[in-house]
Backbone as JSON, one array per atom type, in Angstrom:
{
  "sequence": "MPTVSKNAARIASWLGLIGQLCTLTFYGASGLLAPTWAITTLLLAWLALLAIAIRSVRQNSPWGLLIPFLSIALWFATISAGEAFLNWKA",
  "N": [[19.16, -2.81, -20.23], [17.17, -3.87, -17.53], [13.88, -5.22, -18.1], [10.61, -5.11, -16.81], [8.71, -7.7, -15.93], [5.34, -8.43, -17.19], [3.49, -9.42, -15.6], [4.62, -8.53, -13.05], [4.5, -6.0, -13.37], [1.91, -5.55, -13.33], [1.0, -6.25, -10.68], [2.48, -4.54, -9.03], [1.24, -2.08, -10.05], [-1.42, -2.6, -8.97], [-0.87, -2.77, -6.27], [0.09, -0.2, -5.78], [-2.34, 1.42, -6.21], [-4.04, 0.25, -4.02], [-2.43, 1.1, -2.12], [-2.8, 3.83, -2.31], [-5.36, 4.05, -1.72], [-5.45, 3.49, 1.13], [-4.13, 5.63, 2.01], [-6.07, 7.55, 2.36], [-6.86, 7.81, 4.85], [-5.27, 9.27, 6.49], [-5.4, 11.73, 5.13], [-8.01, 12.15, 5.68], [-8.05, 12.37, 8.54], [-6.84, 14.93, 8.81], [-8.57, 16.91, 9.26], [-8.56, 17.4, 11.99], [-6.42, 19.01, 12.44], [-6.18, 20.87, 10.34], [-7.27, 23.63, 8.54], [-10.44, 24.17, 6.94], [-10.35, 25.03, 4.23], [-7.86, 23.92, 3.62], [-8.21, 21.17, 3.93], [-9.95, 20.72, 1.87], [-8.32, 21.4, -0.17], [-6.17, 19.36, -0.04], [-7.77, 17.07, -0.16], [-8.5, 17.16, -2.78], [-6.14, 17.17, -4.16], [-5.38, 14.58, -3.45], [-7.57, 13.01, -5.1], [-6.71, 13.33, -7.46], [-4.19, 12.21, -7.5], [-5.26, 9.68, -7.05], [-6.6, 9.23, -9.69], [-4.28, 9.33, -11.04], [-3.2, 6.75, -10.03], [-5.18, 5.02, -10.77], [-5.24, 5.16, -13.64], [-2.52, 4.06, -13.98], [-2.96, 1.47, -13.33], [-4.72, 0.87, -15.36], [-3.12, 0.92, -17.44], [-1.17, -1.08, -16.73], [1.15, -0.1, -15.5], [4.41, -0.19, -13.66], [5.13, 2.25, -12.29], [2.94, 3.09, -10.95], [3.2, 2.27, -8.32], [4.48, 4.15, -6.71], [2.89, 6.19, -6.11], [1.5, 5.94, -3.66], [3.47, 6.65, -1.84], [4.32, 9.27, -2.9], [1.9, 10.43, -2.26], [1.67, 10.22, 0.77], [4.09, 11.92, 1.28], [3.26, 14.31, 0.24], [0.99, 14.96, 1.88], [2.28, 14.96, 4.47], [4.19, 17.03, 4.07], [2.52, 19.08, 3.74], [1.0, 19.32, 6.04], [3.02, 19.81, 7.99], [4.02, 22.05, 7.13], [1.83, 23.68, 7.31], [1.72, 23.53, 10.13], [3.95, 24.89, 11.02], [4.25, 27.42, 9.57], [1.77, 28.5, 9.54], [0.63, 28.34, 11.77], [-1.05, 26.09, 12.65], [-3.02, 24.32, 14.75], [-3.83, 21.6, 16.97]],
  "CA": [[18.42, -2.3, -19.11], [16.28, -5.06, -17.3], [12.56, -5.03, -18.16], [9.62, -5.6, -15.79], [7.57, -8.64, -16.5], [4.11, -8.03, -17.24], [2.87, -9.83, -14.27], [5.2, -7.92, -11.86], [4.07, -4.61, -13.46], [0.34, -5.6, -12.88], [0.86, -6.46, -9.22], [3.06, -3.04, -8.67], [0.36, -0.92, -10.12], [-2.47, -2.76, -8.09], [-0.4, -2.45, -4.87], [-0.01, 1.26, -5.79], [-3.72, 1.77, -6.03], [-4.3, -0.41, -2.86], [-1.48, 1.91, -1.12], [-3.48, 5.16, -2.5], [-6.67, 4.14, -0.85], [-5.05, 3.45, 2.38], [-3.65, 6.92, 2.48], [-7.25, 8.36, 2.63], [-7.2, 7.85, 6.46], [-4.44, 10.36, 6.85], [-5.97, 12.79, 4.69], [-9.43, 12.38, 6.54], [-7.68, 12.76, 9.86], [-6.3, 16.05, 8.73], [-9.47, 17.75, 9.86], [-8.32, 17.66, 13.4], [-5.51, 20.1, 12.57], [-6.05, 21.77, 9.29], [-8.78, 24.31, 8.32], [-11.5, 23.49, 5.74], [-9.71, 25.16, 2.8], [-6.73, 23.06, 3.48], [-8.5, 19.79, 3.81], [-10.53, 20.5, 0.64], [-7.09, 21.15, -1.36], [-5.61, 18.14, 0.3], [-8.75, 15.85, -0.74], [-8.51, 17.42, -4.26], [-4.85, 16.53, -4.47], [-5.67, 13.05, -3.18], [-8.3, 12.47, -6.05], [-5.66, 13.61, -8.63], [-3.26, 11.03, -7.22], [-6.28, 8.55, -7.04], [-6.9, 9.31, -10.81], [-3.18, 8.81, -11.77], [-3.03, 5.52, -9.64], [-6.07, 4.22, -11.68], [-4.66, 5.1, -14.99], [-1.53, 3.35, -13.92], [-3.52, 0.18, -13.17], [-5.2, 0.36, -16.54], [-1.85, 0.68, -18.35], [-0.1, -1.94, -16.18], [2.7, 0.56, -15.28], [4.84, -0.35, -12.37], [5.33, 3.45, -11.69], [1.94, 3.31, -9.9], [3.57, 1.87, -6.92], [5.12, 5.34, -6.28], [1.8, 6.96, -5.96], [1.16, 6.12, -2.11], [4.58, 7.38, -1.48], [4.18, 10.66, -3.23], [0.73, 10.96, -1.38], [2.04, 10.56, 2.11], [5.02, 12.9, 1.45], [2.53, 15.55, 0.11], [0.16, 15.14, 2.91], [3.42, 15.32, 5.55], [4.75, 18.36, 3.95], [1.37, 20.26, 3.86], [0.53, 19.52, 7.38], [4.28, 20.18, 8.68], [4.3, 23.46, 6.7], [0.72, 24.36, 8.27], [1.97, 23.83, 11.64], [5.12, 25.65, 11.22], [4.4, 28.62, 9.16], [0.57, 29.07, 9.47], [0.12, 28.18, 13.2], [-2.23, 25.17, 12.7], [-2.74, 23.6, 16.07], [-4.97, 20.46, 17.11]],
  "C": [[17.51, -3.47, -18.94], [14.84, -4.54, -17.58], [11.86, -5.61, -17.25], [8.7, -6.58, -16.43], [6.21, -8.08, -16.43], [3.06, -8.22, -15.96], [3.2, -9.05, -13.07], [4.7, -6.44, -12.07], [2.5, -4.47, -13.05], [0.34, -5.52, -11.25], [1.32, -4.99, -8.63], [1.95, -2.18, -8.99], [-0.95, -1.15, -9.16], [-2.07, -2.55, -6.66], [-0.44, -0.89, -4.79], [-1.46, 1.95, -5.55], [-4.33, 1.44, -4.67], [-3.65, 0.79, -1.72], [-2.23, 3.14, -1.09], [-4.46, 5.29, -1.62], [-6.44, 4.12, 0.48], [-4.51, 4.71, 2.95], [-5.04, 7.87, 2.7], [-7.37, 8.65, 4.15], [-6.34, 8.97, 6.77], [-5.05, 11.61, 6.42], [-7.44, 13.33, 5.46], [-9.16, 12.89, 7.97], [-7.14, 14.13, 10.06], [-7.18, 17.07, 9.28], [-9.4, 17.99, 11.35], [-7.32, 18.67, 13.65], [-5.74, 21.13, 11.7], [-7.33, 22.41, 9.1], [-9.46, 23.72, 7.13], [-10.92, 23.8, 4.53], [-8.7, 24.38, 2.53], [-7.13, 21.61, 3.24], [-9.07, 19.81, 2.43], [-9.55, 20.43, -0.55], [-6.48, 19.97, -1.2], [-6.28, 16.98, -0.46], [-8.59, 16.12, -2.4], [-7.13, 16.91, -4.99], [-4.84, 14.82, -4.41], [-6.47, 12.32, -4.3], [-7.54, 12.5, -7.29], [-4.75, 12.44, -8.69], [-4.05, 9.85, -7.3], [-6.44, 8.29, -8.86], [-5.51, 8.76, -11.64], [-2.74, 7.3, -11.49], [-4.08, 4.54, -10.41], [-5.72, 4.11, -13.15], [-3.25, 4.1, -15.05], [-1.84, 1.7, -13.91], [-4.14, -0.32, -14.56], [-4.08, 0.18, -17.66], [-0.94, -0.6, -17.9], [1.21, -1.32, -16.01], [3.15, 0.34, -13.96], [5.27, 1.02, -11.66], [4.22, 3.76, -10.62], [2.34, 3.04, -8.55], [4.06, 2.97, -6.23], [4.07, 6.16, -5.63], [1.44, 7.12, -4.54], [2.25, 6.81, -1.69], [4.54, 8.79, -1.47], [2.94, 11.31, -2.28], [1.05, 11.2, 0.08], [3.03, 11.65, 2.2], [4.21, 14.31, 1.06], [1.88, 15.8, 1.19], [1.45, 15.62, 4.32], [3.86, 16.6, 5.46], [3.68, 19.57, 4.24], [1.09, 20.53, 5.33], [1.68, 20.07, 8.36], [4.36, 21.69, 8.2], [3.05, 24.28, 7.44], [0.91, 24.62, 9.59], [3.11, 24.88, 11.78], [4.91, 27.09, 10.73], [2.77, 29.23, 9.23], [-0.2, 28.79, 10.73], [-1.09, 27.18, 13.27], [-1.85, 24.4, 14.08], [-4.0, 22.69, 16.18], [-5.74, 20.99, 18.21]]
}
């Protein structure tokens, strides 16, 4: 099994952290569609993912690169489910 070099892992973890910070705009824009309780829950989930991204940077884990993708998937699923099942409208 190939191993990831230390520099590549460091770069991947930092890219994951930067990507996670960029996803905050999506979560902030949710206020146009979602109710307050949903925005609060989404922001708490975003903070938890940010903590995982920071931990991956500290440990130089290349898995941190997946965090922004998980974050966008969670946001999209939540907003789509809210629109479909809870009748959220802009």
